[in-house]
Backbone as JSON, one array per atom type, in Angstrom:
{
  "sequence": "MENNRYRILVKGIVRKENRYLSVEKWYDDNIADPYQWEFIDGMAEFGESPDAAVMRVIKEQTGLTTTIASILYTWTFMLGAECNLGLAYLCDTEMSEDSVVLIDDLRDYKWIEADEFSEYIHNKRMLEDMDRAELY",
  "N": [[26.08, -75.23, -53.29], [28.98, -76.96, -51.44], [32.24, -77.61, -52.66], [34.28, -80.16, -51.64], [37.29, -81.39, -51.2], [39.07, -83.88, -49.98], [42.41, -85.45, -48.93], [43.87, -88.4, -47.85], [46.89, -89.38, -46.52], [49.5, -91.45, -45.49], [52.12, -92.34, -43.58], [54.75, -94.52, -42.86], [56.59, -95.33, -40.35], [58.54, -97.87, -40.22], [59.45, -100.5, -38.09], [62.17, -102.68, -36.68], [62.79, -104.07, -33.63], [65.51, -101.83, -32.61], [66.14, -100.4, -34.74], [65.48, -98.76, -37.55], [63.71, -98.15, -41.0], [64.67, -96.93, -43.65], [64.38, -95.2, -46.9], [65.66, -95.2, -49.94], [64.46, -92.68, -52.29], [63.57, -91.32, -55.28], [62.97, -87.58, -56.05], [63.7, -85.31, -58.22], [64.71, -84.69, -61.16], [66.31, -81.87, -61.48], [67.62, -81.32, -59.11], [70.45, -81.47, -57.06], [71.25, -83.78, -55.51], [68.56, -86.17, -56.88], [67.7, -88.42, -55.49], [66.65, -88.92, -52.46], [66.54, -89.93, -48.77], [63.94, -91.23, -47.0], [61.03, -92.4, -44.95], [58.47, -94.7, -45.45], [55.79, -93.92, -47.4], [52.42, -93.23, -48.45], [49.17, -92.93, -50.34], [45.91, -93.26, -48.9], [43.2, -95.25, -50.61], [40.35, -94.54, -52.01], [37.59, -95.12, -49.49], [39.1, -96.5, -47.96], [40.53, -97.25, -44.91], [42.67, -95.49, -42.92], [44.62, -97.06, -40.87], [44.48, -99.42, -42.61], [45.68, -98.52, -44.71], [48.01, -97.8, -44.55], [49.31, -100.26, -43.52], [49.0, -101.62, -46.15], [50.49, -99.8, -47.92], [53.09, -100.25, -47.15], [53.72, -102.83, -47.21], [53.39, -103.25, -50.04], [55.52, -101.41, -51.23], [58.01, -102.08, -49.75], [57.34, -105.34, -49.03], [57.22, -105.9, -46.76], [55.57, -107.2, -44.1], [53.17, -106.02, -41.35], [52.5, -104.73, -38.13], [50.58, -102.27, -36.56], [52.08, -100.04, -34.63], [51.42, -97.68, -33.07], [50.11, -94.3, -33.71], [51.79, -91.63, -34.24], [52.2, -89.04, -34.85], [49.97, -86.33, -36.47], [49.52, -84.08, -39.53], [48.73, -81.43, -41.85], [47.85, -79.92, -44.8], [47.19, -77.47, -47.68], [46.63, -78.16, -51.16], [46.26, -76.35, -53.71], [42.73, -76.42, -54.44], [42.04, -78.84, -52.91], [42.58, -80.05, -49.61], [44.9, -81.79, -47.17], [45.33, -84.89, -45.25], [47.4, -85.95, -43.23], [48.72, -89.16, -41.67], [50.98, -89.78, -39.57], [52.21, -93.08, -38.88], [53.74, -95.49, -36.36], [55.14, -98.27, -36.9], [55.71, -102.22, -36.51], [57.81, -104.99, -37.51], [58.01, -108.02, -37.63], [59.46, -109.37, -39.33], [62.74, -110.09, -41.22], [65.67, -108.6, -41.59], [66.88, -108.24, -43.97], [64.23, -109.18, -45.55], [63.24, -107.34, -47.4], [62.09, -105.9, -50.27], [62.2, -104.35, -52.57], [60.28, -101.82, -54.44], [60.06, -100.68, -57.99], [60.35, -97.87, -57.9], [61.62, -97.19, -55.69], [65.37, -96.78, -54.85], [66.99, -97.62, -52.72], [67.81, -99.23, -49.73], [68.04, -98.82, -46.06], [68.7, -99.96, -42.96], [68.55, -98.13, -39.66], [69.6, -97.25, -36.79], [68.13, -94.83, -34.41], [69.72, -93.15, -33.15], [71.6, -92.7, -34.92], [70.75, -91.67, -37.33], [71.53, -88.77, -37.93], [74.01, -88.94, -38.98], [73.81, -90.13, -41.22], [71.32, -89.48, -42.7], [70.21, -86.92, -44.82], [68.14, -85.24, -45.34], [66.03, -83.02, -44.58], [63.39, -83.04, -43.54], [62.75, -85.68, -43.18], [64.69, -85.89, -40.97], [63.26, -84.29, -39.25], [60.74, -85.82, -39.3], [61.42, -87.57, -37.32], [62.18, -86.42, -34.78], [59.83, -85.11, -33.74], [58.28, -87.48, -33.76], [59.49, -88.27, -31.45], [61.54, -90.48, -31.7], [64.01, -90.52, -30.72]],
  "CA": [[26.68, -76.78, -52.56], [30.56, -76.79, -51.4], [32.81, -79.17, -53.63], [35.21, -80.37, -50.83], [38.33, -82.15, -51.68], [40.3, -84.57, -48.98], [43.17, -86.7, -49.4], [44.32, -88.76, -46.55], [48.24, -89.79, -46.45], [50.05, -92.36, -44.23], [53.55, -92.4, -43.53], [55.21, -95.82, -41.92], [57.85, -95.59, -39.69], [58.8, -99.43, -39.76], [60.83, -100.78, -36.48], [63.31, -103.6, -36.48], [63.55, -103.81, -32.46], [65.86, -100.72, -32.09], [66.45, -99.92, -35.83], [64.16, -97.91, -38.52], [64.12, -98.49, -41.95], [64.7, -95.45, -44.48], [64.19, -95.9, -48.42], [66.19, -94.08, -50.99], [63.42, -91.97, -53.0], [63.71, -90.39, -56.38], [62.3, -86.69, -55.92], [63.79, -84.6, -59.02], [66.1, -84.55, -61.88], [66.53, -80.56, -61.37], [68.38, -81.09, -57.7], [71.79, -82.17, -57.1], [70.84, -85.05, -55.35], [67.57, -86.39, -57.38], [67.53, -89.25, -54.41], [66.66, -88.8, -50.82], [65.99, -91.04, -47.95], [62.85, -91.0, -46.5], [60.0, -93.31, -44.65], [57.55, -95.33, -46.42], [54.83, -93.19, -47.47], [51.58, -93.23, -49.81], [47.99, -92.54, -50.33], [44.8, -93.94, -48.74], [42.48, -95.23, -51.57], [38.96, -93.9, -51.81], [36.85, -95.79, -48.52], [40.21, -97.32, -47.0], [40.71, -96.63, -43.27], [44.49, -95.19, -42.71], [45.33, -98.08, -40.78], [44.52, -100.5, -43.39], [46.71, -97.78, -46.15], [49.6, -97.63, -44.01], [49.77, -101.7, -43.62], [49.34, -101.7, -47.54], [51.58, -98.96, -48.81], [54.2, -100.67, -46.6], [53.77, -104.43, -48.12], [53.5, -102.92, -51.43], [56.72, -100.73, -51.29], [58.93, -102.94, -49.39], [57.43, -106.37, -49.15], [57.15, -106.35, -45.46], [54.34, -107.23, -43.39], [53.78, -105.49, -40.35], [51.6, -104.22, -37.34], [50.56, -100.88, -35.96], [52.38, -99.98, -32.53], [50.82, -96.12, -32.56], [50.01, -93.03, -34.43], [52.69, -90.74, -34.16], [51.55, -87.58, -35.24], [49.13, -86.19, -37.73], [49.57, -83.13, -40.48], [47.73, -81.07, -42.87], [48.25, -78.76, -45.95], [46.47, -77.13, -48.48], [47.23, -78.19, -52.4], [45.15, -75.96, -54.86], [41.7, -76.75, -53.42], [42.28, -80.33, -51.78], [42.99, -80.37, -48.39], [45.46, -83.25, -47.28], [45.44, -84.94, -43.96], [48.66, -86.88, -42.92], [49.28, -89.76, -40.45], [52.17, -90.9, -39.02], [52.66, -94.79, -37.84], [54.93, -95.94, -36.19], [54.68, -100.09, -37.34], [56.72, -103.09, -36.41], [57.95, -105.95, -38.02], [58.86, -109.39, -37.38], [60.3, -110.23, -40.69], [63.91, -110.16, -41.21], [65.99, -107.1, -41.86], [67.11, -108.31, -45.49], [63.15, -109.32, -46.33], [62.74, -105.89, -48.11], [62.04, -105.92, -51.69], [61.65, -102.61, -53.24], [59.62, -101.61, -56.08], [61.19, -99.9, -58.84], [60.7, -96.29, -57.39], [62.68, -96.91, -54.3], [66.63, -97.35, -55.2], [67.84, -98.62, -51.9], [67.18, -99.11, -48.25], [68.9, -99.06, -44.86], [68.14, -100.03, -41.33], [69.3, -97.49, -38.85], [69.32, -96.69, -35.05], [67.77, -93.72, -34.77], [70.83, -92.23, -32.5], [72.77, -92.83, -35.87], [70.39, -90.65, -38.14], [72.02, -87.86, -38.55], [74.89, -89.62, -39.6], [73.29, -90.96, -42.94], [70.17, -89.05, -43.46], [70.45, -85.49, -44.77], [66.7, -84.85, -45.87], [65.18, -82.02, -43.28], [61.82, -83.53, -43.51], [63.09, -86.74, -42.43], [65.07, -85.68, -39.51], [62.03, -83.79, -38.3], [59.66, -86.31, -38.34], [62.04, -88.51, -36.24], [62.11, -85.75, -33.83], [58.04, -84.87, -34.39], [58.03, -89.0, -33.5], [60.24, -88.72, -30.59], [62.02, -91.68, -31.42], [65.7, -90.25, -30.7]],
  "C": [[28.34, -76.29, -52.61], [31.52, -78.02, -52.26], [34.14, -79.2, -52.62], [36.12, -81.65, -50.89], [38.74, -82.72, -50.18], [41.21, -85.65, -49.24], [43.66, -87.09, -48.46], [46.05, -89.28, -47.53], [48.53, -90.31, -45.3], [51.56, -92.3, -44.41], [54.06, -93.85, -42.59], [56.45, -95.98, -41.55], [58.03, -97.02, -39.36], [59.97, -99.46, -38.85], [60.75, -101.95, -36.88], [63.79, -103.64, -35.04], [64.0, -102.82, -32.52], [66.15, -100.22, -33.82], [64.79, -99.59, -36.96], [64.51, -98.24, -39.85], [63.62, -97.33, -42.69], [64.74, -96.29, -45.87], [64.79, -94.59, -48.74], [65.0, -93.79, -51.98], [63.86, -91.07, -54.15], [62.77, -89.06, -55.92], [62.07, -85.74, -57.38], [64.71, -84.47, -59.65], [66.77, -83.12, -61.39], [67.04, -80.33, -59.88], [69.45, -81.56, -57.98], [72.06, -83.5, -56.5], [69.44, -85.47, -55.57], [67.17, -87.39, -55.9], [67.36, -88.42, -53.06], [66.29, -90.02, -50.04], [64.79, -90.2, -47.2], [62.01, -92.03, -45.74], [59.16, -93.47, -45.86], [56.7, -94.22, -46.23], [54.03, -93.45, -49.1], [50.37, -92.81, -49.79], [46.95, -93.5, -50.01], [44.06, -94.25, -49.94], [41.23, -94.87, -50.58], [38.3, -94.97, -50.88], [37.92, -96.52, -47.64], [40.35, -96.37, -46.09], [42.62, -96.21, -43.61], [44.8, -96.01, -42.55], [45.9, -99.28, -41.89], [45.49, -99.93, -44.66], [47.52, -97.98, -45.39], [50.29, -99.14, -44.05], [50.35, -101.81, -45.12], [50.58, -101.44, -48.11], [52.75, -99.54, -48.1], [54.39, -102.17, -47.75], [54.14, -103.85, -49.63], [54.96, -102.33, -52.15], [57.69, -101.52, -50.84], [59.06, -104.85, -49.07], [57.2, -106.93, -47.64], [55.82, -106.42, -44.88], [54.33, -106.82, -42.01], [52.23, -104.8, -39.27], [51.71, -102.49, -36.76], [50.76, -100.72, -34.65], [51.51, -98.67, -32.45], [50.64, -95.45, -33.97], [51.17, -92.3, -33.77], [52.65, -89.9, -33.92], [50.54, -87.46, -36.52], [50.02, -84.6, -38.17], [48.76, -82.9, -41.22], [48.13, -79.7, -43.71], [47.06, -78.75, -46.92], [47.11, -77.66, -50.04], [46.35, -77.67, -53.29], [43.77, -76.03, -53.99], [41.58, -77.91, -52.74], [43.06, -80.11, -50.6], [43.5, -82.07, -48.02], [45.82, -83.1, -45.86], [46.32, -86.32, -43.9], [48.47, -87.79, -41.79], [50.24, -90.44, -40.33], [52.19, -92.17, -38.63], [53.92, -94.87, -37.35], [54.75, -97.89, -36.35], [55.75, -100.91, -37.1], [56.31, -104.19, -37.02], [58.61, -106.87, -37.61], [59.48, -109.92, -38.16], [61.98, -110.09, -40.68], [64.27, -108.82, -42.01], [66.17, -107.21, -43.89], [65.62, -109.13, -46.32], [62.92, -108.46, -47.07], [63.18, -106.32, -49.54], [61.16, -104.99, -51.93], [60.95, -102.5, -54.11], [60.46, -100.67, -56.42], [61.42, -98.61, -58.37], [61.6, -95.68, -56.43], [64.11, -97.6, -54.92], [66.95, -98.36, -54.09], [67.13, -98.34, -50.4], [68.17, -99.58, -46.94], [67.76, -99.43, -43.85], [68.77, -99.3, -40.61], [68.7, -97.07, -37.63], [69.16, -95.37, -35.23], [68.99, -92.53, -33.71], [71.89, -91.95, -33.58], [71.81, -92.06, -36.79], [70.78, -89.64, -38.98], [73.49, -87.73, -39.3], [75.07, -90.09, -41.33], [72.1, -90.24, -43.09], [70.27, -87.42, -43.37], [68.89, -85.0, -45.2], [66.38, -84.26, -44.35], [64.2, -82.91, -42.6], [61.87, -84.49, -42.7], [63.56, -86.95, -40.8], [63.89, -85.14, -38.26], [61.01, -84.29, -37.65], [60.47, -87.47, -37.13], [62.14, -87.66, -34.95], [60.57, -85.49, -33.08], [57.54, -86.41, -33.43], [58.31, -89.54, -32.14], [60.8, -89.96, -30.74], [63.55, -91.82, -31.06], [65.45, -90.65, -28.88]]
}
């Protein structure tokens, strides 16, 4: 019998009107800029639906309550013997932009209009996410 292992990852691209939430997240002390701008992301718990997971992760990391507007794209990658399946969601919030309360793992946040992302964000993966989501 095979021992297949899967992990479900979720990414929440939080939108408030025409602005998107980006958070500054620590990556690695061994690089020049250990903090990078990113969208909210996390992992589904065992038995949790991806929809519930993305709303939980956003709430836990930012304090924001959101609703799902759509699934934007998916991705997969192997890490050792584990298959990782990711789902990126566009989520809307009605809460005010200053309602964000970050967990300790996140250093800062910005609400940025899609056409301004390349001015502020230098994380190639995040810019690719915006392109893949067709939010420009």
